[in-house]
C-alpha positions as CSV (number, residue, x, y, z in Angstrom):
1,M,58.5,34.9,-41.4
2,A,56.0,32.6,-40.0
3,R,54.7,29.9,-42.0
4,R,51.1,27.9,-42.1
5,K,51.1,24.5,-42.2
6,V,48.6,21.7,-41.6
7,A,49.2,18.2,-41.1
8,R,48.2,15.3,-43.8
9,G,45.2,12.9,-43.8
10,S,42.1,13.4,-41.6
11,E,43.0,16.7,-40.5
12,Y,41.7,18.2,-43.4
13,S,37.9,17.2,-42.2
14,G,38.6,19.5,-39.3
15,H,39.0,22.8,-41.6
16,R,36.1,25.6,-41.4
17,I,36.2,27.0,-45.0
18,L,34.7,30.4,-46.0
19,V,33.8,30.5,-49.6
20,C,33.4,33.7,-51.6
21,N,33.7,35.4,-54.9
22,D,33.1,38.2,-57.2
23,D,30.8,36.8,-59.6
24,G,28.0,36.9,-57.1
25,I,25.8,34.3,-55.3
26,D,24.3,32.7,-58.3
27,S,27.4,32.1,-60.5
28,P,28.5,28.9,-61.6
29,G,32.0,29.3,-60.4
30,L,30.9,29.6,-56.8
31,K,28.9,26.4,-57.2
32,V,32.1,24.6,-58.5
33,L,34.1,26.0,-55.4
34,E,31.4,25.0,-53.0
35,R,31.9,21.4,-54.1
36,V,35.4,21.6,-54.0
37,A,35.5,23.0,-50.5
38,R,33.1,20.1,-49.3
39,S,35.4,17.4,-50.5
40,L,38.1,19.0,-48.3
41,S,35.5,19.4,-45.2
42,P,31.9,19.2,-44.0
43,D,32.4,22.5,-42.2
44,V,31.7,25.2,-45.3
45,W,30.2,28.3,-45.1
46,V,29.3,30.5,-48.2
47,V,29.5,34.4,-47.8
48,A,29.0,36.1,-51.5
49,P,28.1,39.2,-53.1
50,Q,24.3,39.5,-54.0
51,T,25.2,40.5,-57.5
52,E,28.4,40.4,-59.7
53,Q,31.3,42.7,-58.5
54,S,34.0,42.0,-61.0
55,A,36.7,44.3,-61.1
56,V,35.8,46.2,-57.7
57,S,39.1,45.7,-56.4
58,H,39.7,45.9,-52.6
59,S,36.8,48.1,-52.2
60,L,34.7,48.7,-48.8
61,T,31.3,49.9,-48.5
62,L,31.4,53.0,-46.3
63,S,28.6,55.3,-47.3
64,V,25.7,53.1,-47.4
65,P,24.5,50.2,-45.1
66,L,25.2,46.4,-45.8
67,R,22.4,43.9,-45.9
68,I,22.6,40.2,-45.5
69,R,20.1,37.7,-46.9
70,R,20.3,34.2,-45.5
71,L,19.8,31.6,-48.0
72,S,20.2,28.4,-46.0
73,R,22.0,27.5,-42.7
74,R,25.6,28.5,-43.9
75,R,24.9,30.4,-47.3
76,F,24.4,33.8,-47.3
77,A,24.3,37.0,-49.9
78,V,25.5,40.2,-48.8
79,E,24.6,43.3,-50.8
80,G,28.2,44.7,-51.1
81,T,31.7,43.8,-52.4
82,P,33.9,40.9,-52.0
83,T,36.0,42.5,-49.2
84,D,32.4,43.4,-47.3
85,C,31.5,39.6,-47.7
86,V,34.6,38.7,-45.9
87,V,34.4,41.2,-43.3
88,M,30.9,40.5,-42.5
89,A,31.6,36.8,-42.6
90,L,34.4,37.0,-40.0
91,T,32.7,39.6,-37.9
92,R,29.2,38.7,-38.0
93,V,28.0,35.6,-39.7
94,I,30.2,33.1,-38.5
95,T,30.1,32.3,-34.9
96,G,32.0,30.1,-32.9
97,K,35.0,28.5,-34.5
98,R,37.0,31.0,-37.0
99,P,37.5,29.7,-40.4
100,T,41.1,28.2,-40.8
101,L,40.8,28.7,-44.7
102,L,39.1,31.0,-47.4
103,L,38.8,30.0,-51.0
104,A,37.5,32.6,-53.4
105,G,36.2,32.0,-56.8
106,V,36.3,30.3,-58.9
107,N,36.6,33.5,-61.0
108,R,35.0,33.5,-64.5
109,G,38.2,34.3,-66.4
110,A,42.0,34.7,-65.7
111,N,43.2,36.9,-62.8
112,L,46.8,36.9,-64.2
113,G,49.5,39.8,-64.4
114,E,48.0,43.4,-63.6
115,D,44.3,41.7,-63.2
116,V,45.4,41.1,-59.4
117,T,45.0,44.9,-58.9
118,Y,41.7,45.2,-60.3
119,S,40.0,41.7,-59.3
120,G,37.6,41.4,-56.7
121,T,38.3,37.7,-56.2
122,I,42.0,38.3,-55.5
123,A,40.6,41.2,-53.0
124,A,38.5,38.6,-51.0
125,A,41.6,36.6,-50.6
126,I,43.6,39.7,-49.7
127,E,40.9,40.7,-46.9
128,G,41.0,37.0,-45.4
129,T,44.6,37.4,-45.3
130,L,44.6,40.6,-43.5
131,L,42.2,39.2,-41.1
132,G,44.5,36.3,-40.2
133,V,42.7,33.4,-42.3
134,P,45.1,31.6,-45.0
135,S,43.5,32.5,-48.3
136,I,43.4,31.0,-51.6
137,A,42.2,32.7,-54.9
138,L,41.0,30.3,-58.1
139,S,40.2,31.6,-61.5
140,Q,39.4,29.6,-64.6
141,V,40.7,31.2,-68.0
142,F,38.5,30.8,-71.0
143,R,38.1,32.4,-74.4
144,F,35.0,34.2,-75.2
145,P,32.4,33.1,-76.5
146,E,33.6,29.4,-75.9
147,P,32.2,28.0,-72.9
148,V,34.0,28.1,-69.6
149,K,35.6,24.8,-68.6
150,W,34.5,24.6,-65.2
151,A,35.4,20.9,-65.1
152,T,39.1,21.8,-65.2
153,A,39.1,23.9,-62.3
154,E,36.9,21.1,-60.3
155,H,39.3,18.1,-61.2
156,H,42.4,19.8,-60.2
157,A,41.4,22.1,-57.2
158,A,41.0,19.9,-54.4
159,D,44.2,18.0,-54.6
160,L,46.1,21.4,-55.4
161,V,44.7,22.9,-52.3
162,R,45.4,20.0,-50.1
163,K,49.4,20.2,-51.2
164,L,49.5,24.0,-50.7
165,L,48.1,23.6,-47.3
166,C,50.7,20.9,-46.5
167,A,53.5,22.9,-47.7
168,G,52.0,26.1,-45.9
169,W,53.1,29.9,-46.8
170,P,53.8,33.1,-45.0
171,E,51.0,34.9,-43.0
172,S,51.5,38.1,-45.0
173,V,51.1,35.8,-48.4
174,L,47.8,34.9,-50.3
175,I,47.9,32.2,-53.1
176,N,46.6,32.9,-56.5
177,I,45.7,29.8,-58.8
178,N,44.5,30.0,-62.3
179,F,43.4,26.9,-64.5
180,P,44.5,27.0,-68.2
181,N,41.7,26.9,-70.8
182,L,42.1,23.4,-71.4
183,V,40.1,20.1,-70.7
184,A,41.2,18.5,-67.4
185,T,43.0,15.8,-68.8
186,K,45.1,18.0,-71.2
187,V,46.6,20.0,-68.4
188,N,50.5,19.7,-68.5
189,G,51.1,20.2,-64.9
190,V,51.3,22.9,-62.0
191,E,53.8,25.8,-62.2
192,V,54.7,28.1,-59.4
193,A,55.1,31.4,-61.3
194,S,55.8,35.1,-60.8
195,Q,53.0,37.6,-61.6
196,G,53.3,38.6,-65.0
197,R,52.4,41.8,-67.0
198,R,50.4,42.4,-70.2
199,N,51.2,45.4,-72.7
200,M,48.8,47.8,-71.7
201,S,48.0,48.7,-75.3
202,E,45.5,45.9,-74.8
203,L,43.5,48.4,-72.8
204,R,40.3,49.6,-74.9
205,T,37.5,52.0,-74.6
206,D,35.0,51.6,-76.9
207,E,32.7,54.4,-77.6
208,R,29.0,54.1,-78.3
209,V,26.2,56.7,-78.7
210,D,23.0,56.5,-77.1
211,V,19.4,57.2,-78.4
212,R,19.9,61.0,-77.7
213,G,23.1,61.5,-79.6
214,V,25.1,61.1,-76.3
215,P,28.4,59.2,-76.2
216,Y,29.0,56.6,-73.6
217,Y,31.9,54.1,-73.1
218,W,32.8,50.8,-72.3
219,I,36.2,49.8,-70.6
220,G,37.8,46.5,-71.6
221,F,40.9,44.7,-72.5
222,R,41.8,42.5,-75.8
223,R,42.4,39.3,-74.0
224,H,45.5,37.8,-75.5
225,F,49.1,37.0,-73.9
226,G,51.3,38.1,-76.5
227,A,55.1,37.1,-75.6
228,P,54.7,36.5,-71.9
229,R,57.8,36.7,-69.7
230,P,59.6,33.2,-68.9
231,G,58.5,32.1,-65.5
232,S,55.3,34.3,-65.4
233,D,51.8,33.4,-64.4
234,L,51.0,34.5,-68.2
235,A,53.5,32.2,-69.7
236,A,52.6,29.2,-67.3
237,I,49.0,29.1,-68.6
238,A,50.1,29.7,-72.3
239,A,52.0,26.5,-71.9
240,G,48.9,24.7,-70.5
241,N,49.9,24.6,-66.9
242,I,48.3,25.3,-64.0
243,S,49.8,28.6,-62.3
244,V,50.4,29.2,-58.7
245,T,51.5,32.6,-57.5
246,P,52.2,33.6,-53.9
247,L,51.4,37.1,-53.7
248,Q,52.5,39.5,-50.6
249,I,50.3,42.0,-48.9
250,D,53.7,44.6,-48.5
251,L,53.8,46.2,-51.6
252,T,57.2,48.0,-50.9
253,H,59.7,47.9,-53.5
254,G,62.9,47.4,-51.5
255,A,65.3,48.7,-53.7
256,A,63.8,51.8,-54.6
257,R,63.3,52.6,-50.7
258,R,66.9,52.3,-50.3
259,A,67.7,54.3,-53.4
260,L,65.3,57.1,-52.1
261,R,66.3,56.9,-48.6
262,A,70.0,57.5,-49.7
263,A,69.0,60.4,-52.1
264,L,66.5,62.0,-49.6
265,K,69.1,62.2,-46.7
């Protein structure tokens, strides 16, 4: 399987970086990631949703038209999902040289375990990967109602991205990074982890009643890690490490495929 790899040193400045997110064009995490991207290259383009699009997953807008608002020379807001933003960036907004790296985030909150199936941040990196651009998703873990420790992601992200680019990764893989809920100097290290899995008993549906007496509901999760599986992204964060997880586009389960092929002959 082909692996992407770049050289060390001044060649970083030759990158054209696309920055996207799911928290919206005005989110603090996007501003953090813009600064990180500009520390890697002067050629940075931002194409992000006009409004928050958290948990929209890999959805694509097909039934209504998309509108793009130009905020500055290389900064655009799209009335759509993170996937829409990546598609429009690569097919309409960015002309000439194609982006050589996509950075998605920095997300307000974790994208660990099964979060990756819901996350618009991860979806932006998925779409970038599908369209041939090496893609990295970045998220900052926090605990409500504490303030988000954006400085932790900003302090560690650029160096980690440099190391990942030097190492390279397969073309059908995206990288998922989560920064722990610690001040930058308290982070223990970096752990390359597998995707974890929470206990789905943490899923909550909160029932409320409107002024007409009609019930309505909020869906959410009780955010705690429990006893995560060793080696997982959940365990890495619980131990105070930055988690780095390579995620693959191909969701086929090899063992089950082989078993079913034998059973269904």
